N, C-alpha and C positions, 0 to 999 in steps of 0.2 A: 724491412726497408720502407722508406717513405713513398707515398704516391703510388701504391700498388694498383689501385683501381681508378685513380683519377686520370683524366686525360691531359696530364702535364708530365714533362720529363722529371726524373728524380734530381734533386739538387746536387747530389754527388756526381751524376753523369754530366750535368751542365758544367760543373766546376772543372772536371777533367777536360771537357771539350774546350773550355776557355783557356785553360793552361796550355793546351796543345797549340791553340791559335796564338797565344801570347809568346810562345817560344819562337814562332815565326816573325811576329811583329816587333818584339823587343830584344831578343837575344841575337848576338852577332852570328853570321854564318861561319862555318857550315852548320846547317840545321840537322839535327839527328832525325827529325821527322817533320814533314811539311803537311800540315793539316789545318786548313781554315774552313773546311766544309762543315765541321761540327759547330763552328761559330755561326755559320749561316743557318744551320738547323735551329740552334738555340735562340737566335735573334734576340740577344739581350738588349736592355736599355742602352741608350747612347753612351752613358757614363760608366759602362761596365768595367773599364780598366781602373776606375777609382774605387772599386769594391775593396774592402780590407783583405779579402782572400786572393786578390790579384796584385797585392803589393809586390813590386819587382824584387826588392831586396829580401823581404821576410819569407816569401814563398819560392825563392829561386831553387832551393833543394828539392821541394815537392814537384815543381814544374819539370826539373831535369829528370827526376825519378819517373814521372809519368811518361815522358817521351822516350826514355830509355827502355822501359818495359814494353811499350808499344812497338818500338823498333825491333827489339828482340823477337817479339811474336811474329812480326811481319817477315823477318829474316828466316825464322823457323818455317813459316807457312810456305814461303818461296822455295826453300830447300826441299820440303816434302812434296810440293807440287812438281818440282823437277824430277822427283823419284816416282811420279805417277799417281800420287795420292790426290784424289779429286773431290774430297768432301772436307769442309771446314765448318766446325761448329763453334759458335761464340756464346758461352753461357753468361748471362748478365750483360748483354751487348751494349745497353745504354745508347750513347750517341756515336758508336763506332762507325767509321766511314770507309773502311777498307774496300768494300764493294764499289764505292763511288770513286775513290782516289786511285785504286790500283786495278783498272779494268784489264790490263794486260795479263795479270795473274788471276784475278777473279773470274775472268772469262773462261779459264780452264778448270774452274771449281764450281761446285754447288755450295753456296754459303748459307748456313742456317744461323739466324740470329734469334737466340732464345732470351726472352725478357718478360717482365711483368705486363699483364694485358693493357692496363691504362696507358703507361708511358709508351708502349710499343704502338698502340693505335695512334697516339699523337705523332710518333715518328713517321709512321706510314703516311699520314696525311701531309706532313711537312716535306717528305721526299717527293710526293706527287706535286705539291704546290711549287716546289723549287725546280721542277722539271726533270728530276732524276728518275722518277717512276720506280716501279718494283719489277725489274726484269725477272724472267723465269729462273735464272740462276741464283736469285736471292729469295730465300724463304724466311719470312718473319713468323716465329713460333711463339705465341703467347702462353706462358705458364707461370705457376707459383712454385718457386724452388723448394719451399718447405713442404709441399704436398708430395708425399712419398710415391715415387714411381710415375707420377702424372706427367712430368716433363719428358720422360723417356717415351711414353706412349704418344704424346703429341709430336715429338720429334720424328718418330717413325711415321706417323700419319702425314707429316709434311713432306715425306719422300726420302728421309734418311735411310740408307741401306746399311744395316748393321753387319752385313756380310762382307763389306768392303772397308779397307783401311780409311782412317780419317785423322785429321788434326782437330783436337778439341782444346779450347782455351777458356780459362776462367780468370780474369784479372780484376782485382779490386772488389771481390765478392765475399771471400771466405770470412773476413772480419765481421761481416754483418749476419753470418749464419751461425747456428749452433755447431759445436764440434760433431755432434751426432749426424747432422745434416751433411756436413762435409764428408764424413766417413761413408755415409750412404751413397753419396755421389761418386766417391772413389770406387766403391764396390761395383756400382753399376758400370762405370767407365772401364774398369779392368776387364770387362767382358767384351770390349770392342774387338773387332777383327785384328788378327796378328798384323803387325806393321803399323799400328796406330800410335799416335803420340798425344799425350796430355801435357799442357803447360798451365800451371795454376799458381797464382801469387798467394802469399800468406803474410800476415803481419806478425812481426816479431814482438815478444814481450819487451817492455820498456828497458829491462836490465840488459838486454842484448844490443841495444842501440849504441851508436857512438856517443861519447859524452857531449860532443858539440851539437848533436841532433836531439838529445833528450828533452831539453826545454821546449822546443817547438812542438814535439809530439805531445808532451804533457799539456800544452796549451790547446792543441787540436782536439783532444779527446772530449773535453766538456762542450766544445763547439759542435762536435758531431752529435753529441747527445741532445743538445738544445735544438738542433736542426731535425731531430726525429730519426737520425741514422746512427744510433749508438754502436760503438765497437763492442761486439759480443765475444769474439774468439781471437786468441793469440796462439801462435804455435812456434815451438822451437824447430829448427831444421831437422833435428833428430826425430822429433815427433811426427813431422810430415813424412819423412822417409819411411818411418815405421808404419804409418797409416797406409801409404801406397803399397808397401810390400805385403802387409796383412790383407789388403784388398785384393791382391793377386796380380799386380803388375810384374812383368818379367824383369824390368829394370827401372830404377829410380835414382835420380841424381838431384843434388841441391845446387842451385845457381844463385850465389850471393849477389846482392845488389852492387857490391864493390866490383864484381867481375864485369857488370854492365858499365860501370863507371870507367873501368880500364879500357873496355872495348870501344865505347862511343865518345868518351870525353878526354882521353889521355893527352891529346895534343892541343887542347884549347888553351888560349892565353887570357881568357876573360874570367877565369876562376869558377865558371859554372860547373857544378858537380852535383850528382844526385845525392839526396839525403839517404841515410840508412833507415831501415824500419820495415821494408817490404822485400822479401826474397821470393825466389821461384822454385817450384817443384817441376821437374820435367820427367815424365814417366812414359814408358813404352810397353806395348803388349807383345 
């Protein structure tokens, strides 16, 4: 992944933050997710909405998919917090703003944001500059995901209690990792305390995409490569379920992106719908 050691945010994280803000600024209400704090963190140039990757028409499906997966995660975290789970781990946190936007829930949790050292140091500084600070309930954990075992050790050192249940999420990460790295992560997380939940997104092979979405995906892949963030791994739903079960999770289910479309976009009249291409694995211990 790009910018592992530099003091700048990864381009992919910035794009996600801007799409989330664009949903609020350009799409009609009701909004699936309201997040403009990521935009404040990224502080892009004044003409950011004129960027090709912000084109309202061309990127509408990607924008909708981004906010729908984020909303699904937040609903899951809220549900689990209601059941007494008080640890929330975000692997590959990027410009996630849950701790700043949802204090009524985050205040009941200890939130661990795990990310590359350089981008995370940059984010820490931006949070301080913007007046959000780093409250005790928010733990920023710098790690390299490809370093076997290292991220788990540093998470524990940051105060994570492996003996208590947790919600762990990984969104928009697996396509940038080798399949071996993802399998190793699943094996580690399968050892979480009973009652823990993992939500992990994965990118589908092109042949499983809807016909209408395939051209946009095929155009995006070379752009990702040129930006230094090539897509490395694609998984079928059956493959992800098998990986989770082989890793030792008690239960694993596939949540298609189409289900998120039905849940969050069913009654919209403006035609905004998530594109296909990224599904979710939800697994429990």
